[in-house]
C-alpha positions in Angstrom: 76.0 -20.1 -133.6 78.7 -18.6 -135.0 79.6 -18.9 -139.1 83.2 -18.4 -139.9 84.1 -17.1 -143.6 87.4 -17.4 -145.3 87.9 -15.7 -148.5 90.9 -15.8 -151.1 92.5 -13.2 -153.3 90.6 -14.4 -156.0 87.2 -13.9 -154.1 86.7 -17.9 -153.4 85.1 -18.1 -150.1 84.8 -21.2 -147.4 82.9 -20.9 -144.0 82.1 -23.0 -141.3 80.2 -23.0 -137.6 80.2 -23.7 -134.2 77.8 -23.2 -131.6 78.5 -20.7 -128.0 76.0 -22.0 -125.4 75.7 -19.6 -122.6 73.5 -21.2 -119.1 72.0 -19.2 -116.7 73.4 -20.5 -113.2 71.9 -17.6 -110.9 69.3 -18.3 -108.8 66.4 -15.6 -108.3 66.4 -13.7 -105.2 63.1 -13.6 -103.2 61.9 -11.7 -99.9 58.9 -13.4 -98.0 56.1 -11.4 -96.7 56.7 -11.0 -92.7 54.8 -13.6 -90.3 51.7 -13.6 -89.9 49.1 -13.8 -86.9 45.3 -13.7 -86.8 42.2 -15.0 -84.9 40.3 -17.7 -85.5 36.8 -17.1 -87.4 33.9 -17.2 -85.8 32.9 -20.7 -84.7 35.7 -22.1 -86.5 38.5 -23.9 -85.8 40.5 -22.2 -88.3 41.2 -18.5 -90.0 41.1 -17.3 -93.5 44.6 -15.9 -93.9 45.5 -13.3 -96.4 48.7 -12.2 -96.8 50.9 -9.9 -99.2 52.8 -11.1 -102.0 56.3 -12.4 -102.0 58.5 -10.1 -104.2 61.4 -12.1 -106.7 63.8 -10.6 -109.2 66.4 -12.6 -111.4 69.3 -11.8 -113.3 67.0 -12.8 -116.0 63.5 -13.5 -115.4 61.4 -14.7 -112.9 58.8 -17.6 -114.4 56.9 -18.2 -111.7 56.4 -17.6 -107.7 54.4 -20.5 -105.8 53.3 -21.0 -102.5 52.9 -24.3 -100.2 49.7 -22.6 -99.0 48.3 -19.8 -100.8 47.0 -16.9 -99.5 43.1 -16.6 -98.9 42.9 -20.3 -97.6 41.9 -21.7 -94.3 44.9 -21.7 -92.1 44.3 -24.6 -88.7 45.1 -23.2 -85.3 48.4 -23.6 -84.3 51.5 -22.0 -86.8 51.8 -22.9 -90.4 55.3 -22.5 -92.2 54.9 -21.2 -95.5 57.4 -21.8 -98.1 57.6 -19.6 -101.2 59.5 -20.5 -104.4 60.6 -18.5 -106.9 61.7 -20.1 -110.4 63.5 -18.2 -113.2 63.3 -19.3 -117.1 66.4 -21.5 -116.8 64.6 -23.6 -113.8 66.7 -22.3 -111.2 64.7 -21.6 -107.7 65.6 -19.6 -104.5 62.8 -20.1 -101.5 62.0 -18.3 -98.5 59.5 -19.3 -95.4 57.4 -17.4 -93.2 55.0 -18.3 -90.7 51.1 -18.1 -90.4 49.8 -18.2 -86.4 46.2 -18.9 -86.2 45.4 -18.2 -82.4 42.1 -19.8 -80.7 41.0 -16.9 -78.8 37.5 -18.1 -78.7 36.2 -19.3 -75.2 33.8 -22.2 -75.3 30.1 -21.9 -74.3 29.6 -23.8 -71.1 25.5 -24.9 -70.3 24.8 -25.5 -66.4 22.3 -27.9 -64.7 19.6 -26.4 -63.7 19.6 -25.5 -59.9 18.9 -28.4 -57.1 17.3 -28.4 -54.2 17.2 -31.5 -51.7 16.5 -32.4 -48.0 19.2 -33.3 -45.6 20.1 -37.0 -44.6 18.6 -38.5 -41.7 20.3 -37.2 -39.0 22.7 -35.1 -40.9 23.2 -31.8 -41.2 24.5 -32.4 -44.9 23.3 -34.7 -48.1 25.0 -36.3 -51.4 23.9 -34.6 -54.0 23.9 -35.9 -57.6 23.7 -33.4 -60.6 23.3 -33.9 -64.2 26.4 -32.8 -66.1 27.2 -29.7 -67.4 27.5 -29.3 -71.5 30.2 -27.3 -73.6 30.8 -26.6 -77.3 33.7 -24.8 -78.6 35.1 -23.5 -82.1 37.6 -26.4 -81.9 37.4 -28.5 -78.8 36.3 -28.5 -75.5 39.4 -30.1 -73.8 38.2 -30.3 -70.1 34.9 -29.3 -68.1 35.7 -29.2 -64.4 33.5 -28.7 -60.8 34.0 -26.3 -58.1 31.9 -29.6 -56.3 31.6 -32.7 -58.2 28.2 -34.6 -58.3 28.3 -37.0 -55.6 29.4 -34.8 -53.2 28.6 -34.1 -49.8 26.9 -30.4 -49.7 26.3 -28.6 -46.2 22.6 -27.8 -45.5 22.0 -24.2 -47.2 22.7 -23.1 -50.0 26.0 -23.6 -52.0 27.1 -22.6 -55.6 28.8 -24.5 -58.0 30.8 -22.9 -60.9 31.4 -24.8 -63.7 34.6 -24.5 -65.9 35.1 -25.1 -69.5 38.5 -25.0 -71.0 39.6 -25.8 -74.9 42.6 -27.1 -76.0 43.7 -23.6 -76.5 43.3 -23.0 -72.7 39.9 -20.4 -73.5 37.8 -21.1 -70.5 34.2 -20.2 -69.6 32.2 -20.2 -66.6 28.7 -20.8 -65.3 27.3 -21.1 -61.7 24.4 -22.9 -60.6 23.1 -23.6 -56.6 22.6 -26.9 -54.5 20.5 -26.0 -51.8 19.8 -28.8 -49.0 17.0 -27.8 -46.9 17.1 -29.0 -43.2 13.6 -30.5 -42.5 14.7 -32.4 -39.6 13.5 -31.1 -36.1 15.1 -30.7 -33.2 14.8 -33.3 -30.3 13.6 -31.2 -26.9 14.8 -32.4 -23.5 13.3 -30.8 -20.5 14.1 -31.2 -16.7 12.5 -29.9 -13.5 13.6 -27.0 -12.1 12.8 -25.7 -8.4 12.5 -21.8 -7.7 13.0 -19.8 -4.3 10.7 -16.6 -3.8 13.5 -13.7 -2.9 11.9 -11.0 -0.3 10.1 -9.0 -3.0 7.9 -12.6 -4.0 9.3 -12.8 -7.3 11.6 -15.8 -8.6 12.5 -16.1 -12.6 14.0 -18.8 -14.7 15.3 -19.4 -18.1 15.2 -21.4 -21.0 18.2 -22.7 -20.7 17.8 -23.8 -16.8 14.8 -26.0 -18.4 16.6 -27.0 -21.0 18.3 -30.9 -20.6 20.5 -31.1 -23.6 18.4 -30.6 -26.5 19.7 -31.5 -30.0 19.4 -31.3 -33.4 21.1 -32.7 -36.2 22.4 -29.2 -37.4 22.5 -26.6 -34.7 20.0 -25.3 -32.1 19.3 -21.3 -32.7 17.1 -20.4 -30.0 15.3 -21.5 -26.9 12.1 -19.8 -25.4 10.1 -21.0 -22.3 6.5 -20.1 -22.1 6.7 -18.8 -18.6 10.2 -17.4 -16.7 9.0 -14.9 -14.2 6.9 -16.7 -11.6 5.5 -14.8 -8.3 3.2 -15.9 -5.0 0.1 -16.8 -7.2 2.6 -19.4 -8.5 3.5 -20.9 -5.5 3.9 -25.3 -5.8 4.1 -26.7 -9.5 3.8 -25.0 -12.4 3.8 -26.6 -16.0 6.0 -24.8 -18.6 7.1 -25.6 -22.4 9.8 -25.3 -23.5 10.5 -25.1 -27.5 13.3 -25.3 -29.6 13.8 -23.8 -32.8 17.3 -24.8 -35.0 18.6 -22.5 -37.9 15.8 -23.9 -40.3 13.1 -22.6 -37.9 12.4 -26.5 -37.3 11.1 -26.7 -33.8 10.4 -29.2 -30.9 8.6 -29.1 -27.6 8.7 -30.3 -24.1 7.2 -29.8 -20.4 8.8 -29.7 -17.3 7.6 -28.7 -13.8 8.7 -25.1 -12.7 8.1 -26.0 -9.0 8.2 -22.5 -6.7 8.9 -22.3 -2.9 8.7 -19.9 -0.7 11.0 -20.5 1.9 11.3 -16.4 3.7 9.4 -16.5 6.9 7.1 -13.0 7.8 8.7 -10.5 9.9 6.8 -10.3 13.1 6.4 -6.9 15.6 5.0 -7.9 19.0 3.0 -5.0 21.1 5.3 -3.6 24.3 5.0 -6.0 27.3 1.8 -4.8 29.3 1.4 -4.0 33.1 -2.1 -3.4 34.8 -3.8 -4.1 37.8 -6.0 -6.8 39.4 -9.7 -6.4 39.0 -11.5 -5.4 41.9 -11.8 -8.5 43.9 -10.3 -10.7 41.4 -6.8 -12.5 41.1 -6.4 -11.5 37.9 -7.3 -8.8 35.2 -9.1 -9.1 31.6 -6.5 -7.1 29.6 -6.6 -5.9 25.8 -3.4 -5.1 24.6 -2.4 -3.9 20.5 -2.5 -6.2 17.9 0.8 -7.6 16.6 1.8 -6.8 13.0 3.1 -8.8 10.5 4.5 -9.0 7.0 5.6 -11.4 4.4 7.2 -11.4 0.9 3.5 -13.3 -0.3 0.4 -13.2 2.3 0.4 -13.4 6.0 -2.0 -15.9 6.3 -2.7 -16.0 10.1 -1.5 -14.4 13.1 -2.3 -16.1 16.5 -1.5 -15.8 20.1 -0.8 -17.8 22.9 -3.2 -15.8 24.8 -5.9 -13.7 23.3 -6.5 -10.1 24.2 -9.8 -9.5 25.9 -9.0 -12.4 28.2 -8.3 -12.9 31.8 -4.6 -12.7 32.8 -3.4 -13.8 36.3 -1.7 -11.9 38.8 2.0 -12.1 37.9 3.8 -12.1 34.5 2.2 -14.0 31.3 4.3 -14.2 28.6 2.6 -14.1 25.2 3.9 -15.9 22.4 2.7 -14.6 18.4 3.0 -16.6 15.5 2.3 -15.5 12.2 2.3 -17.6 9.4 2.6 -17.2 5.6 0.6 -19.3 2.9 3.7 -21.6 2.4 3.5 -22.5 5.9 7.0 -20.6 7.2 6.6 -19.4 10.7 7.9 -16.2 13.0 7.1 -15.8 16.7 7.8 -12.7 19.1 6.9 -12.7 22.5 5.9 -9.8 25.2 4.8 -9.9 29.0 1.1 -9.3 30.5 1.9 -8.6 34.0 -1.1 -8.1 36.4 -0.1 -6.7 39.7 -2.0 -7.3 42.7 -3.2 -4.2 44.3 -5.7 -5.1 46.2 -5.5 -5.6 50.1 -6.5 -8.3 52.1 -9.8 -7.8 54.6 -9.2 -9.0 58.1 -11.7 -9.1 60.9 -10.3 -9.7 64.6 -11.9 -11.2 67.4 -14.1 -9.7 70.0 -12.1 -7.4 72.8 -11.0 -10.0 76.0 -11.6 -9.3 79.7 -9.9 -11.7 82.0 -8.9 -12.2 85.4 -5.2 -12.1 86.0 -3.5 -15.2 87.0 -3.3 -16.1 90.5 -0.7 -14.1 92.4 0.7 -12.4 89.1 0.0 -8.9 87.9 -0.5 -11.1 84.5 -2.7 -13.2 82.7 -2.4 -15.5 80.3 -5.1 -15.5 77.6 -6.1 -17.2 74.8 -7.8 -15.5 71.8 -9.6 -17.1 69.1 -8.1 -16.3 65.5 -8.7 -13.4 63.4 -10.0 -14.1 60.3 -9.0 -12.8 56.8 -9.6 -12.8 52.8 -7.9 -11.5 49.7 -8.6 -11.2 46.4 -5.7 -14.2 45.6 -5.0 -15.4 49.0 -4.1 -14.7 52.2 -0.4 -15.2 52.9 -0.3 -15.3 56.5 -2.0 -13.5 59.7 0.4 -12.2 62.2 -0.5 -10.6 65.7 1.6 -8.3 67.8 1.6 -11.1 70.6 0.5 -14.2 70.5 
């Protein structure tokens, strides 16, 4: 208020007043703290964030500084904009903003179901397996739980590791694992076939489990085949019962029996003695001949050696062919021959008639003479009797 006073020369005075009003029309100036970043508090989906004070100045006086969300309070996950307002005594105000960003970097916790063990499906190398769900918790919200092999999937025989992943709304994830074991409890089906073997020159023969197998099968796969006997010799001639054992990869097994027939089709080898030449026995048209034995060998065993005419028997004058036969245990035969020649080295005996005395024929200086026949004998046969003069 302004008072005006007027005074005259006599000292008289008069006054009047008027008001002068000055309005403060200038806003304060304000400076916000920098943007803030924090992580969620353990086990919480928010964070208590303490930030520095904003600062403000005014041409007169700053009356108040207020915040849309005070420092030291809980801020949710995400970005919150804080508005700061400075007001002076005249009611002028100014604002600024900054952000408080709360990051959720806490992974969920996930608990897997226990390990699962089942048997294979019938005639199958796998099984459909259902398992209980995994459980997960988070400081915020679990968004998804995923499985590398969902429940109800087909699992092969063996052990499969299932990985479970839990992911929260912030994209944090945690994993756990458990195993699904499918046991193969189904035995193979053994299928056999009979086999025929030929002994070799050493009297040996061999076969294998694969040769006896006739298409054995398994719901998964066959791991190995074994045979109770694979090597055979002369002592196994004929039918032999063998057992084929079929194993699968889970060591399940099945057996079947087959007949392995061992045959010997190799004939013996035989060597005859040399040809024999002898003279007849005295007074005989033959000779008892002793010859050396033939020799024979076989991949198994020589069962017999037989001769068409035995040694130390009587052979007639002339040449006799002796056939020697060697036979083995399997009935295979081999033959050879040699000659036994008996020469007749003995002369015949001859007896002449008595001397003859006759008179000449009439008027002739000679006579026709008839004399009795000579007689002859031989150890064999007298072929002819001839006379120097008939």
